[in-house]
C-alpha positions as CSV (number, residue, x, y, z in Angstrom):
1,M,-113.0,-87.8,67.6
2,V,-115.1,-90.7,66.5
3,V,-118.8,-90.4,66.3
4,I,-120.6,-93.7,67.5
5,I,-124.0,-94.3,65.8
6,P,-126.2,-97.3,66.8
7,K,-128.2,-98.9,64.0
8,Q,-131.7,-97.8,65.1
9,C,-130.4,-94.1,65.5
10,Y,-129.0,-94.3,61.8
11,L,-132.3,-95.7,60.7
12,A,-134.3,-93.0,62.2
13,V,-132.5,-90.5,60.2
14,V,-132.9,-92.4,57.0
15,A,-136.6,-93.2,57.7
16,A,-137.5,-89.5,58.7
17,A,-135.5,-88.4,55.6
18,V,-137.1,-90.8,53.1
19,R,-140.5,-90.3,54.5
20,F,-140.6,-86.6,53.0
21,A,-138.4,-87.5,49.7
22,N,-139.1,-90.7,48.0
23,T,-140.1,-91.9,44.5
24,R,-143.9,-91.8,45.5
25,I,-143.6,-88.0,45.9
26,P,-142.8,-85.5,43.0
27,K,-139.4,-84.2,43.3
28,N,-140.6,-80.5,43.5
29,D,-142.4,-81.4,46.5
30,W,-139.5,-82.9,48.3
31,L,-138.8,-81.7,51.8
32,E,-135.9,-81.4,54.1
33,V,-136.3,-82.8,57.6
34,S,-134.4,-82.1,60.8
35,G,-133.7,-83.4,64.2
36,I,-131.4,-83.9,67.1
37,F,-129.2,-86.3,68.8
38,I,-129.0,-87.3,72.2
39,G,-126.0,-88.9,73.8
40,K,-122.9,-88.2,75.5
41,N,-119.2,-87.6,75.3
42,Q,-116.7,-90.4,76.2
43,G,-113.2,-89.0,76.1
44,D,-112.7,-87.5,72.6
45,D,-115.5,-89.5,71.1
46,V,-119.4,-88.7,70.9
47,I,-121.8,-91.5,71.7
48,I,-125.3,-91.2,70.1
49,T,-127.9,-92.9,72.0
50,Q,-131.2,-91.6,70.6
51,T,-132.4,-89.9,67.3
52,Y,-135.4,-87.6,67.2
53,P,-137.1,-86.1,64.1
54,I,-138.2,-82.9,65.0
55,M,-139.5,-81.0,62.0
56,H,-139.7,-80.9,58.3
57,Q,-139.4,-77.8,56.0
58,E,-142.5,-75.8,55.0
59,L,-142.7,-75.9,51.0
60,D,-142.6,-72.3,49.6
61,K,-141.9,-72.4,46.0
62,D,-141.5,-68.6,45.8
63,A,-138.8,-68.6,48.6
64,V,-135.3,-67.5,47.5
65,I,-133.7,-69.5,50.2
66,D,-135.3,-72.6,51.7
67,Q,-135.8,-72.1,55.4
68,Y,-137.0,-74.1,58.3
69,K,-139.8,-72.5,60.5
70,W,-139.7,-73.8,64.2
71,S,-143.1,-73.9,65.6
72,D,-143.8,-73.5,69.2
73,E,-144.5,-77.3,69.3
74,D,-140.9,-77.9,68.0
75,Y,-139.4,-75.6,70.7
76,I,-141.6,-77.6,73.3
77,A,-140.3,-81.0,71.9
78,F,-136.8,-79.9,72.0
79,S,-137.1,-78.7,75.7
80,I,-138.8,-82.0,76.7
81,I,-136.3,-84.1,75.1
82,D,-133.3,-82.4,76.4
83,D,-134.9,-82.2,79.9
84,E,-135.5,-86.0,79.7
85,A,-132.0,-86.7,78.4
86,F,-130.5,-84.6,81.3
87,E,-132.3,-86.8,83.8
88,R,-130.5,-89.9,82.4
89,G,-127.2,-88.1,82.6
90,E,-127.2,-87.4,78.8
91,F,-127.6,-84.3,76.6
92,T,-128.1,-83.0,73.0
93,V,-124.9,-83.8,71.2
94,G,-125.9,-82.2,67.8
95,W,-128.4,-82.0,65.1
96,W,-129.0,-83.5,61.6
97,H,-131.0,-82.7,58.7
98,S,-131.5,-84.0,55.1
99,H,-130.5,-82.6,51.7
100,P,-132.8,-84.6,49.5
101,D,-131.3,-84.9,46.0
102,F,-128.5,-82.4,46.6
103,K,-125.0,-82.4,47.7
104,V,-124.1,-83.3,51.0
105,M,-122.4,-80.0,52.4
106,M,-123.0,-77.2,54.9
107,S,-124.9,-74.1,53.7
108,H,-124.4,-70.9,55.5
109,I,-127.7,-71.5,57.3
110,D,-126.4,-74.8,58.3
111,I,-123.2,-73.3,59.6
112,Q,-125.3,-70.9,61.6
113,T,-127.4,-73.6,63.1
114,T,-124.4,-75.8,63.9
115,L,-122.8,-72.7,65.4
116,S,-125.6,-72.6,68.0
117,Y,-125.0,-76.1,69.0
118,Q,-121.1,-76.2,69.1
119,Q,-121.2,-72.9,71.1
120,N,-122.7,-74.5,74.0
121,N,-121.0,-78.0,73.4
122,P,-117.8,-77.7,71.8
123,K,-117.9,-81.4,70.7
124,A,-121.3,-80.9,69.1
125,I,-121.7,-82.5,65.5
126,S,-123.9,-81.7,62.5
127,L,-124.9,-84.8,60.3
128,V,-126.2,-84.1,56.8
129,F,-128.0,-87.1,54.9
130,N,-129.0,-87.3,51.2
131,P,-131.1,-90.6,50.3
132,T,-130.1,-90.3,46.8
133,R,-126.4,-90.5,47.8
134,L,-127.2,-93.9,49.6
135,I,-129.5,-95.3,46.9
136,R,-127.5,-94.5,44.0
137,Q,-124.0,-94.5,45.7
138,I,-123.0,-91.3,44.2
139,E,-121.8,-87.9,45.3
140,L,-123.8,-85.1,43.5
141,A,-121.8,-82.8,41.4
142,D,-120.7,-79.3,42.7
143,K,-122.3,-77.7,39.5
144,K,-124.9,-78.8,36.9
145,G,-123.2,-80.2,34.0
146,D,-120.2,-81.7,36.0
147,P,-120.1,-85.6,36.4
148,D,-121.2,-87.2,39.7
149,K,-118.7,-89.0,41.7
150,Q,-119.1,-92.8,42.1
151,L,-119.1,-94.0,45.6
152,K,-118.8,-97.3,47.3
153,N,-120.6,-98.6,50.5
154,D,-121.3,-94.9,51.5
155,P,-124.2,-94.5,54.2
156,G,-125.5,-91.4,52.5
157,F,-124.1,-88.9,55.1
158,K,-121.3,-86.8,56.4
159,I,-120.7,-85.5,59.8
160,F,-119.5,-82.1,60.0
161,R,-117.8,-79.7,62.7
162,L,-116.8,-76.0,62.7
163,D,-113.3,-75.4,62.9
164,D,-113.6,-72.1,65.0
165,V,-116.8,-71.0,66.5
166,N,-115.2,-67.5,67.0
167,S,-115.5,-67.0,63.4
168,G,-119.1,-67.1,63.5
169,V,-121.1,-67.8,60.3
170,E,-117.9,-67.5,58.3
171,A,-116.4,-70.5,60.0
172,S,-114.9,-73.4,57.9
173,Y,-115.8,-76.8,58.7
174,H,-114.3,-80.4,58.5
175,T,-115.6,-84.1,58.3
176,A,-115.5,-86.2,61.5
177,D,-114.9,-89.7,61.6
178,Y,-118.0,-92.1,62.5
179,R,-118.7,-95.8,63.1
180,I,-122.2,-97.3,62.8
181,E,-122.9,-100.2,65.0
182,G,-125.1,-103.3,64.3
183,Y,-123.9,-104.4,61.1
184,D,-121.3,-106.9,60.1
185,S,-120.0,-104.9,57.2
186,M,-120.6,-101.7,55.2
187,E,-121.9,-103.8,52.4
188,Q,-124.5,-105.3,54.7
189,L,-125.4,-101.9,55.9
190,I,-126.0,-100.9,52.2
191,A,-128.0,-103.7,51.3
192,Q,-130.2,-103.7,54.4
193,T,-130.8,-99.8,54.3
194,Q,-131.7,-99.8,50.7
195,K,-134.4,-102.3,51.4
196,F,-135.4,-100.2,54.4
197,I,-135.8,-97.4,52.2
198,I,-138.3,-99.4,50.0
199,D,-140.2,-100.3,53.0
200,I,-140.5,-96.7,54.2
201,T,-141.4,-95.4,50.7
202,N,-144.3,-98.0,50.5
203,F,-145.4,-97.8,53.9
204,F,-144.7,-94.7,55.8
205,P,-146.8,-91.8,54.5
206,K,-145.8,-88.3,55.1
207,D,-149.3,-87.5,55.8
208,N,-152.7,-89.1,57.1
209,V,-150.7,-91.7,58.9
210,P,-153.6,-93.1,61.1
211,D,-155.8,-93.2,58.0
212,T,-153.4,-95.0,56.0
213,Y,-152.9,-97.7,58.5
214,S,-156.5,-97.9,59.3
215,K,-157.5,-98.5,55.7
216,F,-154.6,-101.1,55.7
217,I,-156.1,-103.1,58.6
218,D,-159.6,-102.9,57.2
219,E,-158.4,-104.4,54.0
220,R,-156.6,-107.1,55.9
221,I,-159.6,-108.0,58.0
222,E,-161.8,-108.0,54.8
223,K,-159.4,-110.2,53.2
224,L,-159.1,-112.6,55.9
225,E,-162.7,-113.0,56.1
226,S,-162.8,-113.6,52.5
227,L,-160.4,-116.4,52.8
228,F,-162.5,-118.2,55.6
229,L,-165.6,-117.6,53.5
230,G,-163.8,-119.0,50.3
231,T,-162.7,-122.1,52.3
232,E,-166.2,-122.6,53.7
233,E,-167.7,-122.5,50.3
234,Y,-165.1,-124.9,48.8
235,L,-165.6,-127.4,51.4
236,T,-169.4,-127.3,51.0
237,T,-169.0,-127.8,47.4
238,L,-166.9,-130.8,47.9
239,T,-169.5,-132.3,50.4
240,H,-172.2,-131.7,47.7
241,R,-170.4,-133.4,45.2
242,G,-169.6,-136.4,47.5
243,E,-165.9,-135.6,47.5
244,K,-165.5,-135.8,51.3
245,S,-162.2,-137.7,51.0
246,R,-160.5,-134.4,49.6
247,I,-161.7,-132.3,52.4
248,P,-158.8,-133.1,55.0
249,E,-156.1,-132.1,52.2
250,V,-158.1,-129.1,51.1
251,L,-158.8,-127.9,54.6
252,E,-155.1,-128.2,55.6
253,N,-154.0,-126.3,52.5
254,Q,-156.5,-123.5,53.3
255,S,-155.6,-123.4,56.9
256,Q,-151.9,-122.9,55.9
257,E,-152.9,-120.1,53.4
258,I,-154.9,-118.2,56.1
259,R,-152.0,-118.7,58.8
260,K,-149.6,-117.4,56.1
261,F,-151.7,-114.4,55.5
262,V,-152.1,-113.6,59.4
263,A,-148.3,-114.0,59.7
264,D,-147.5,-111.8,56.7
265,T,-150.0,-109.3,58.2
266,S,-148.2,-109.5,61.6
267,V,-144.8,-108.7,59.8
268,K,-146.6,-105.4,58.4
269,I,-148.0,-104.7,61.9
270,E,-144.6,-105.0,63.3
271,N,-143.2,-102.5,60.6
272,I,-146.0,-100.0,61.6
273,R,-144.9,-100.3,65.2
274,E,-141.4,-99.6,64.1
275,F,-142.3,-96.6,62.0
276,M,-143.8,-94.9,64.9
277,N,-140.5,-94.5,66.3
278,Y,-139.5,-92.4,63.2
279,L,-142.5,-89.9,63.6
280,E,-141.6,-86.3,64.4
281,Y,-141.9,-85.7,68.2
282,K,-144.9,-83.5,68.1
283,E,-147.0,-86.1,66.2
284,R,-146.5,-88.8,68.7
285,E,-148.9,-87.8,71.5
286,V,-151.8,-87.7,69.0
287,I,-150.8,-90.7,66.5
288,F,-149.5,-93.1,69.0
289,P,-153.0,-93.8,70.6
290,Q,-154.7,-93.9,67.2
291,I,-152.4,-96.5,66.0
292,E,-152.6,-98.7,69.1
293,E,-156.4,-98.6,68.6
294,I,-155.9,-99.7,64.9
295,I,-153.7,-102.4,65.5
296,N,-155.9,-103.7,68.4
297,R,-158.6,-104.1,65.8
298,W,-156.5,-106.6,64.2
299,D,-155.3,-108.4,67.2
300,E,-158.9,-108.8,68.6
301,H,-160.0,-110.1,65.2
302,V,-157.4,-112.8,64.9
303,S,-157.4,-113.6,68.7
304,G,-159.8,-116.5,67.9
305,L,-158.0,-117.8,64.8
306,D,-157.2,-121.3,66.0
307,K,-160.8,-121.7,67.4
308,R,-162.4,-120.7,64.1
309,L,-160.1,-123.3,62.2
310,K,-161.0,-126.0,64.6
311,Q,-164.7,-125.1,64.2
312,L,-164.3,-125.3,60.5
313,K,-162.7,-128.6,60.7
314,K,-165.4,-130.1,63.0
315,R,-168.2,-128.9,60.7
316,F,-166.7,-130.9,57.8
């Protein structure tokens, strides 16, 4: 068996995991995340077509064993996703979850969860991802004090399957082969994904997503207005000094700076749009419309950019 994972499906796992476990969050507050894979079987292979983040772990520092607590919203999300997949001739081919800063393996709870998938679909898979494994390229030691194992070009995860579902929670397991599509090499995958993790860490908050992006857009609009105001004041000063000959050059330079700022902001906005694909399913109905409204504020503000620059040139 080979599990085929498209680039965007892989990045969805990475983004959802890093969102709740990154350098901006104290390690004691890192949370596991979980989701499902949609796809189909093709011969002996499993073809993943979509990845859905479903939920994150509830932090309970007094708990002896960390547990996921599925809410009614999570069960509803799972049902909707599965029904929509069925209409396309696809189905749930497995699940995934993160192990932030601890070994990639299967706990008894993971085996129990995988059992529920593999009993319904004998080819179901379980993917376990650790951002630290990807970032540092190490496999964490089994026991404290033991050396970590150095890795090379490792995508940060393993895929597991139970050997015998009839053994129940005592079932042993093995790793499955996989292929991640969309990269020229594993070296490219590692380099691009490590950069992607930085972007997620800096710009995809675990809480207050609309507030974060609304503040960002407000700041960018304010900065843009400041650039226009600064340009106008500079040109006015040159006029008063009798240095009108410098105006064309200054205006060209300032126009380029303004356009570069708008272009840089557009890249960030594309990041925001992409990150919306990595929200937990239950978040989307509420957050999607808010984000569109926020982005529209920027789009409306810069829609007359060329006209404003032409008016500025005409005035001076």
